[in-house]
C-alpha atoms as an extended CHARMM CRD file, in Angstrom:
* protein
*
       181  EXT
         1         1  UNK       CA             42.4890000000      118.8610000000       96.7790000000  PROA      1               0.0000000000
         2         2  UNK       CA             43.2000000000      121.1560000000       99.6800000000  PROA      2               0.0000000000
         3         3  UNK       CA             40.4980000000      122.1770000000      102.1050000000  PROA      3               0.0000000000
         4         4  UNK       CA             39.8510000000      123.6510000000      105.5080000000  PROA      4               0.0000000000
         5         5  UNK       CA             37.1180000000      122.7320000000      107.9640000000  PROA      5               0.0000000000
         6         6  UNK       CA             34.7840000000      125.1160000000      109.7220000000  PROA      6               0.0000000000
         7         7  UNK       CA             34.9300000000      123.5790000000      113.2070000000  PROA      7               0.0000000000
         8         8  UNK       CA             31.6660000000      125.1750000000      114.4070000000  PROA      8               0.0000000000
         9         9  UNK       CA             28.6790000000      126.5280000000      112.4440000000  PROA      9               0.0000000000
        10        10  UNK       CA             29.7220000000      130.1670000000      112.8070000000  PROA      10              0.0000000000
        11        11  UNK       CA             28.0960000000      131.4030000000      109.5960000000  PROA      11              0.0000000000
        12        12  UNK       CA             28.8240000000      131.6060000000      105.9000000000  PROA      12              0.0000000000
        13        13  UNK       CA             30.9310000000      134.7640000000      106.0660000000  PROA      13              0.0000000000
        14        14  UNK       CA             33.5010000000      132.9630000000      108.2140000000  PROA      14              0.0000000000
        15        15  UNK       CA             34.3840000000      130.9180000000      105.1240000000  PROA      15              0.0000000000
        16        16  UNK       CA             36.4230000000      133.8160000000      103.7670000000  PROA      16              0.0000000000
        17        17  UNK       CA             38.5310000000      134.0620000000      106.8980000000  PROA      17              0.0000000000
        18        18  UNK       CA             39.0770000000      130.3040000000      106.9330000000  PROA      18              0.0000000000
        19        19  UNK       CA             40.0120000000      130.3850000000      103.2200000000  PROA      19              0.0000000000
        20        20  UNK       CA             42.2640000000      133.4480000000      103.4310000000  PROA      20              0.0000000000
        21        21  UNK       CA             45.4530000000      131.6020000000      102.5140000000  PROA      21              0.0000000000
        22        22  UNK       CA             43.7530000000      129.8600000000       99.5730000000  PROA      22              0.0000000000
        23        23  UNK       CA             42.3070000000      133.1070000000       98.2610000000  PROA      23              0.0000000000
        24        24  UNK       CA             45.6890000000      134.8380000000       98.4600000000  PROA      24              0.0000000000
        25        25  UNK       CA             44.1780000000      138.2620000000       97.8190000000  PROA      25              0.0000000000
        26        26  UNK       CA             42.1610000000      137.1450000000       94.7630000000  PROA      26              0.0000000000
        27        27  UNK       CA             38.4940000000      137.5490000000       93.8900000000  PROA      27              0.0000000000
        28        28  UNK       CA             36.3600000000      134.4970000000       94.6090000000  PROA      28              0.0000000000
        29        29  UNK       CA             32.9820000000      132.8090000000       94.5160000000  PROA      29              0.0000000000
        30        30  UNK       CA             31.1610000000      131.1220000000       97.3800000000  PROA      30              0.0000000000
        31        31  UNK       CA             28.6760000000      128.4370000000       96.4010000000  PROA      31              0.0000000000
        32        32  UNK       CA             26.4200000000      126.6440000000       98.8680000000  PROA      32              0.0000000000
        33        33  UNK       CA             26.5220000000      122.8780000000       98.6380000000  PROA      33              0.0000000000
        34        34  UNK       CA             22.7630000000      122.3600000000       98.6660000000  PROA      34              0.0000000000
        35        35  UNK       CA             21.8830000000      124.5620000000       95.6760000000  PROA      35              0.0000000000
        36        36  UNK       CA             21.0210000000      123.7040000000       92.0740000000  PROA      36              0.0000000000
        37        37  UNK       CA             20.8700000000      126.3210000000       89.3150000000  PROA      37              0.0000000000
        38        38  UNK       CA             19.3890000000      125.7470000000       85.8700000000  PROA      38              0.0000000000
        39        39  UNK       CA             18.7520000000      127.9690000000       82.8890000000  PROA      39              0.0000000000
        40        40  UNK       CA             19.6840000000      128.9810000000       79.4010000000  PROA      40              0.0000000000
        41        41  UNK       CA             22.5070000000      131.4950000000       79.4430000000  PROA      41              0.0000000000
        42        42  UNK       CA             23.3330000000      130.8640000000       83.0880000000  PROA      42              0.0000000000
        43        43  UNK       CA             26.9830000000      130.1380000000       82.3220000000  PROA      43              0.0000000000
        44        44  UNK       CA             27.3770000000      133.5590000000       80.6840000000  PROA      44              0.0000000000
        45        45  UNK       CA             25.7290000000      135.2880000000       83.6550000000  PROA      45              0.0000000000
        46        46  UNK       CA             28.0660000000      133.5250000000       86.0760000000  PROA      46              0.0000000000
        47        47  UNK       CA             31.1500000000      134.3680000000       84.0420000000  PROA      47              0.0000000000
        48        48  UNK       CA             30.0990000000      138.0110000000       83.8760000000  PROA      48              0.0000000000
        49        49  UNK       CA             29.4620000000      138.0650000000       87.6460000000  PROA      49              0.0000000000
        50        50  UNK       CA             32.9760000000      136.7700000000       88.2120000000  PROA      50              0.0000000000
        51        51  UNK       CA             34.4230000000      139.7310000000       86.3350000000  PROA      51              0.0000000000
        52        52  UNK       CA             32.4430000000      142.4340000000       88.2100000000  PROA      52              0.0000000000
        53        53  UNK       CA             34.0170000000      144.6820000000       90.8320000000  PROA      53              0.0000000000
        54        54  UNK       CA             32.6540000000      144.5390000000       94.3650000000  PROA      54              0.0000000000
        55        55  UNK       CA             30.1400000000      141.8180000000       95.1350000000  PROA      55              0.0000000000
        56        56  UNK       CA             27.5700000000      140.1880000000       92.8670000000  PROA      56              0.0000000000
        57        57  UNK       CA             24.5380000000      138.3430000000       94.2060000000  PROA      57              0.0000000000
        58        58  UNK       CA             21.8330000000      136.4800000000       92.3300000000  PROA      58              0.0000000000
        59        59  UNK       CA             18.2170000000      137.1290000000       93.3000000000  PROA      59              0.0000000000
        60        60  UNK       CA             15.2910000000      134.8260000000       92.6300000000  PROA      60              0.0000000000
        61        61  UNK       CA             11.5870000000      135.3830000000       93.2730000000  PROA      61              0.0000000000
        62        62  UNK       CA             10.1970000000      132.8130000000       95.7360000000  PROA      62              0.0000000000
        63        63  UNK       CA              6.9070000000      132.1740000000       97.5090000000  PROA      63              0.0000000000
        64        64  UNK       CA              8.5330000000      131.7690000000      100.9520000000  PROA      64              0.0000000000
        65        65  UNK       CA             11.0890000000      134.5890000000      101.1920000000  PROA      65              0.0000000000
        66        66  UNK       CA             11.1330000000      134.4720000000      105.0050000000  PROA      66              0.0000000000
        67        67  UNK       CA             13.4040000000      131.3940000000      104.7030000000  PROA      67              0.0000000000
        68        68  UNK       CA             16.1860000000      133.3940000000      103.0450000000  PROA      68              0.0000000000
        69        69  UNK       CA             18.0740000000      136.6310000000      102.8690000000  PROA      69              0.0000000000
        70        70  UNK       CA             15.6490000000      139.0170000000      101.1410000000  PROA      70              0.0000000000
        71        71  UNK       CA             16.5890000000      141.8890000000       98.8370000000  PROA      71              0.0000000000
        72        72  UNK       CA             14.2600000000      144.8850000000       98.6990000000  PROA      72              0.0000000000
        73        73  UNK       CA             14.3100000000      147.3420000000       95.8150000000  PROA      73              0.0000000000
        74        74  UNK       CA             13.0130000000      150.8580000000       95.2060000000  PROA      74              0.0000000000
        75        75  UNK       CA             10.7980000000      151.7470000000       92.2290000000  PROA      75              0.0000000000
        76        76  UNK       CA             13.9330000000      152.1870000000       90.0590000000  PROA      76              0.0000000000
        77        77  UNK       CA             15.2050000000      148.6920000000       90.9770000000  PROA      77              0.0000000000
        78        78  UNK       CA             17.9680000000      150.0690000000       93.1940000000  PROA      78              0.0000000000
        79        79  UNK       CA             18.7430000000      147.8360000000       96.1650000000  PROA      79              0.0000000000
        80        80  UNK       CA             17.4900000000      149.3580000000       99.4050000000  PROA      80              0.0000000000
        81        81  UNK       CA             18.2200000000      146.6190000000      101.9030000000  PROA      81              0.0000000000
        82        82  UNK       CA             19.0150000000      142.9720000000      102.5070000000  PROA      82              0.0000000000
        83        83  UNK       CA             17.4200000000      141.2840000000      105.5120000000  PROA      83              0.0000000000
        84        84  UNK       CA             18.2640000000      137.8390000000      106.8200000000  PROA      84              0.0000000000
        85        85  UNK       CA             15.1890000000      135.6280000000      107.2430000000  PROA      85              0.0000000000
        86        86  UNK       CA             12.7480000000      138.4870000000      107.9500000000  PROA      86              0.0000000000
        87        87  UNK       CA              9.4180000000      137.7380000000      109.6170000000  PROA      87              0.0000000000
        88        88  UNK       CA              7.7460000000      140.2100000000      107.2560000000  PROA      88              0.0000000000
        89        89  UNK       CA              9.7290000000      140.2410000000      103.9880000000  PROA      89              0.0000000000
        90        90  UNK       CA              9.7260000000      143.4990000000      102.0130000000  PROA      90              0.0000000000
        91        91  UNK       CA              9.9550000000      141.6200000000       98.7040000000  PROA      91              0.0000000000
        92        92  UNK       CA              9.8090000000      138.1390000000       97.2260000000  PROA      92              0.0000000000
        93        93  UNK       CA             13.4310000000      138.2190000000       96.0660000000  PROA      93              0.0000000000
        94        94  UNK       CA             15.6850000000      135.7680000000       97.8790000000  PROA      94              0.0000000000
        95        95  UNK       CA             19.4600000000      135.8600000000       97.7640000000  PROA      95              0.0000000000
        96        96  UNK       CA             20.4850000000      132.5800000000       96.1410000000  PROA      96              0.0000000000
        97        97  UNK       CA             23.3550000000      130.3800000000       97.2660000000  PROA      97              0.0000000000
        98        98  UNK       CA             26.0030000000      131.7190000000       94.9050000000  PROA      98              0.0000000000
        99        99  UNK       CA             28.0330000000      134.8180000000       95.7200000000  PROA      99              0.0000000000
       100       100  UNK       CA             30.8830000000      136.5560000000       93.8750000000  PROA      100             0.0000000000
       101       101  UNK       CA             33.2950000000      138.8370000000       95.7250000000  PROA      101             0.0000000000
       102       102  UNK       CA             36.2880000000      140.9880000000       94.9000000000  PROA      102             0.0000000000
       103       103  UNK       CA             39.7510000000      140.7290000000       96.4270000000  PROA      103             0.0000000000
       104       104  UNK       CA             38.6650000000      142.7500000000       99.4870000000  PROA      104             0.0000000000
       105       105  UNK       CA             36.2340000000      140.1850000000      100.8610000000  PROA      105             0.0000000000
       106       106  UNK       CA             38.5550000000      138.7080000000      103.5020000000  PROA      106             0.0000000000
       107       107  UNK       CA             39.3010000000      142.0910000000      105.0440000000  PROA      107             0.0000000000
       108       108  UNK       CA             35.6000000000      142.9740000000      105.0610000000  PROA      108             0.0000000000
       109       109  UNK       CA             34.7110000000      139.6000000000      106.6300000000  PROA      109             0.0000000000
       110       110  UNK       CA             37.2320000000      140.2080000000      109.4130000000  PROA      110             0.0000000000
       111       111  UNK       CA             35.2820000000      143.3240000000      110.4680000000  PROA      111             0.0000000000
       112       112  UNK       CA             32.0480000000      141.4090000000      111.1130000000  PROA      112             0.0000000000
       113       113  UNK       CA             30.6850000000      140.8030000000      114.6030000000  PROA      113             0.0000000000
       114       114  UNK       CA             28.6800000000      137.7740000000      115.6680000000  PROA      114             0.0000000000
       115       115  UNK       CA             24.9540000000      138.2120000000      115.0880000000  PROA      115             0.0000000000
       116       116  UNK       CA             22.1920000000      137.4700000000      117.5890000000  PROA      116             0.0000000000
       117       117  UNK       CA             22.1290000000      133.9880000000      116.0380000000  PROA      117             0.0000000000
       118       118  UNK       CA             25.8080000000      133.5840000000      116.9540000000  PROA      118             0.0000000000
       119       119  UNK       CA             27.0050000000      133.6500000000      113.3510000000  PROA      119             0.0000000000
       120       120  UNK       CA             29.0830000000      135.7940000000      111.0280000000  PROA      120             0.0000000000
       121       121  UNK       CA             26.2340000000      136.5840000000      108.6560000000  PROA      121             0.0000000000
       122       122  UNK       CA             26.7160000000      136.6790000000      104.9020000000  PROA      122             0.0000000000
       123       123  UNK       CA             23.9620000000      139.3070000000      104.8460000000  PROA      123             0.0000000000
       124       124  UNK       CA             26.0850000000      141.5980000000      107.0280000000  PROA      124             0.0000000000
       125       125  UNK       CA             28.9780000000      141.1550000000      104.6060000000  PROA      125             0.0000000000
       126       126  UNK       CA             26.6990000000      141.9500000000      101.6560000000  PROA      126             0.0000000000
       127       127  UNK       CA             25.4400000000      145.0470000000      103.4590000000  PROA      127             0.0000000000
       128       128  UNK       CA             29.0070000000      146.3610000000      103.6590000000  PROA      128             0.0000000000
       129       129  UNK       CA             29.1980000000      146.1690000000       99.8690000000  PROA      129             0.0000000000
       130       130  UNK       CA             25.7570000000      147.7980000000       99.5780000000  PROA      130             0.0000000000
       131       131  UNK       CA             26.7500000000      150.7120000000      101.8520000000  PROA      131             0.0000000000
       132       132  UNK       CA             29.8750000000      151.1940000000       99.7300000000  PROA      132             0.0000000000
       133       133  UNK       CA             27.6650000000      151.2550000000       96.5970000000  PROA      133             0.0000000000
       134       134  UNK       CA             29.6130000000      148.2610000000       95.3260000000  PROA      134             0.0000000000
       135       135  UNK       CA             26.9030000000      145.5850000000       95.2340000000  PROA      135             0.0000000000
       136       136  UNK       CA             25.6220000000      144.1350000000       91.9570000000  PROA      136             0.0000000000
       137       137  UNK       CA             22.3730000000      142.1700000000       91.7560000000  PROA      137             0.0000000000
       138       138  UNK       CA             21.4520000000      139.7880000000       88.9450000000  PROA      138             0.0000000000
       139       139  UNK       CA             17.7950000000      138.7450000000       88.9370000000  PROA      139             0.0000000000
       140       140  UNK       CA             17.4080000000      135.2570000000       87.5740000000  PROA      140             0.0000000000
       141       141  UNK       CA             14.6590000000      135.2460000000       84.9630000000  PROA      141             0.0000000000
       142       142  UNK       CA             11.5540000000      133.0890000000       84.8270000000  PROA      142             0.0000000000
       143       143  UNK       CA             13.3840000000      130.7920000000       82.4160000000  PROA      143             0.0000000000
       144       144  UNK       CA             15.8620000000      129.9560000000       85.1550000000  PROA      144             0.0000000000
       145       145  UNK       CA             15.4920000000      127.7910000000       88.1960000000  PROA      145             0.0000000000
       146       146  UNK       CA             17.1490000000      127.9890000000       91.5730000000  PROA      146             0.0000000000
       147       147  UNK       CA             16.5610000000      125.1200000000       93.9420000000  PROA      147             0.0000000000
       148       148  UNK       CA             17.7310000000      125.2020000000       97.5440000000  PROA      148             0.0000000000
       149       149  UNK       CA             17.6690000000      121.6020000000       98.7260000000  PROA      149             0.0000000000
       150       150  UNK       CA             18.0250000000      122.3960000000      102.4220000000  PROA      150             0.0000000000
       151       151  UNK       CA             14.7770000000      120.6800000000      103.4820000000  PROA      151             0.0000000000
       152       152  UNK       CA             13.3980000000      117.2090000000      102.7440000000  PROA      152             0.0000000000
       153       153  UNK       CA             10.5470000000      118.7390000000      100.7490000000  PROA      153             0.0000000000
       154       154  UNK       CA             12.8330000000      120.9750000000       98.6790000000  PROA      154             0.0000000000
       155       155  UNK       CA             15.2540000000      118.0910000000       98.0700000000  PROA      155             0.0000000000
       156       156  UNK       CA             12.3680000000      116.0240000000       96.7300000000  PROA      156             0.0000000000
       157       157  UNK       CA             11.1940000000      118.9220000000       94.5370000000  PROA      157             0.0000000000
       158       158  UNK       CA             14.7160000000      119.3370000000       93.1470000000  PROA      158             0.0000000000
       159       159  UNK       CA             14.9900000000      115.6220000000       92.4350000000  PROA      159             0.0000000000
       160       160  UNK       CA             11.6940000000      115.6780000000       90.5350000000  PROA      160             0.0000000000
       161       161  UNK       CA             12.7350000000      118.7970000000       88.6050000000  PROA      161             0.0000000000
       162       162  UNK       CA             16.0770000000      117.3210000000       87.5190000000  PROA      162             0.0000000000
       163       163  UNK       CA             14.4300000000      114.0050000000       86.5590000000  PROA      163             0.0000000000
       164       164  UNK       CA             11.8230000000      115.8340000000       84.4640000000  PROA      164             0.0000000000
       165       165  UNK       CA             14.4290000000      117.8830000000       82.6230000000  PROA      165             0.0000000000
       166       166  UNK       CA             16.6160000000      114.8160000000       82.0810000000  PROA      166             0.0000000000
       167       167  UNK       CA             13.6940000000      112.7620000000       80.7370000000  PROA      167             0.0000000000
       168       168  UNK       CA             12.2590000000      115.4280000000       78.4580000000  PROA      168             0.0000000000
       169       169  UNK       CA             15.2910000000      117.3370000000       77.2280000000  PROA      169             0.0000000000
       170       170  UNK       CA             18.2350000000      115.0110000000       77.5630000000  PROA      170             0.0000000000
       171       171  UNK       CA             19.1580000000      115.0500000000       73.8840000000  PROA      171             0.0000000000
       172       172  UNK       CA             18.8620000000      118.8560000000       73.6890000000  PROA      172             0.0000000000
       173       173  UNK       CA             20.4590000000      119.7890000000       76.9990000000  PROA      173             0.0000000000
       174       174  UNK       CA             23.9020000000      121.2890000000       77.1160000000  PROA      174             0.0000000000
       175       175  UNK       CA             26.1580000000      120.1920000000       79.9860000000  PROA      175             0.0000000000
       176       176  UNK       CA             26.5180000000      123.8960000000       80.7960000000  PROA      176             0.0000000000
       177       177  UNK       CA             22.7870000000      124.2890000000       81.5400000000  PROA      177             0.0000000000
       178       178  UNK       CA             22.9790000000      122.6080000000       84.9660000000  PROA      178             0.0000000000
       179       179  UNK       CA             25.1250000000      123.9670000000       87.7190000000  PROA      179             0.0000000000
       180       180  UNK       CA             24.7800000000      121.4320000000       90.4810000000  PROA      180             0.0000000000
       181       181  UNK       CA             26.4210000000      122.9050000000       93.4830000000  PROA      181             0.0000000000
């Protein structure tokens, strides 16, 4: 296993610059380490996302969108905007912790400036793809689950969810149904 270390918390988008030599001009996926995805057909959706041009994000309706990057849509479901942790979210759709990008992601990441939070924001990178009309959004359906385990409460909720699924559906569950990231 080869890896690089992000010496300071300078934001998710910096990962592409750090990983430039590993990526070697190829398309890639970025997956956050504290995310769990579950759902029938999820593997097919992820494989399809990996073959798209541009960038592909997964959106999930949540009750606390102010904790996340939020995608707003027009009445025709076209993406209007992505805001990072907005005080007043324009929708309930959070950007989940899995991102697919084309071979141009490193060059786009190199153009980013530090945000007010002192980070190279993944939202700013996604906005470049949106402005270029090269951003794909996949809304995870109600039959899917996305769990961000970044807080003690959400980690506990995820643990209970996984235990429930394991206890009730173990004999019927495919290994491809869980994507523990």
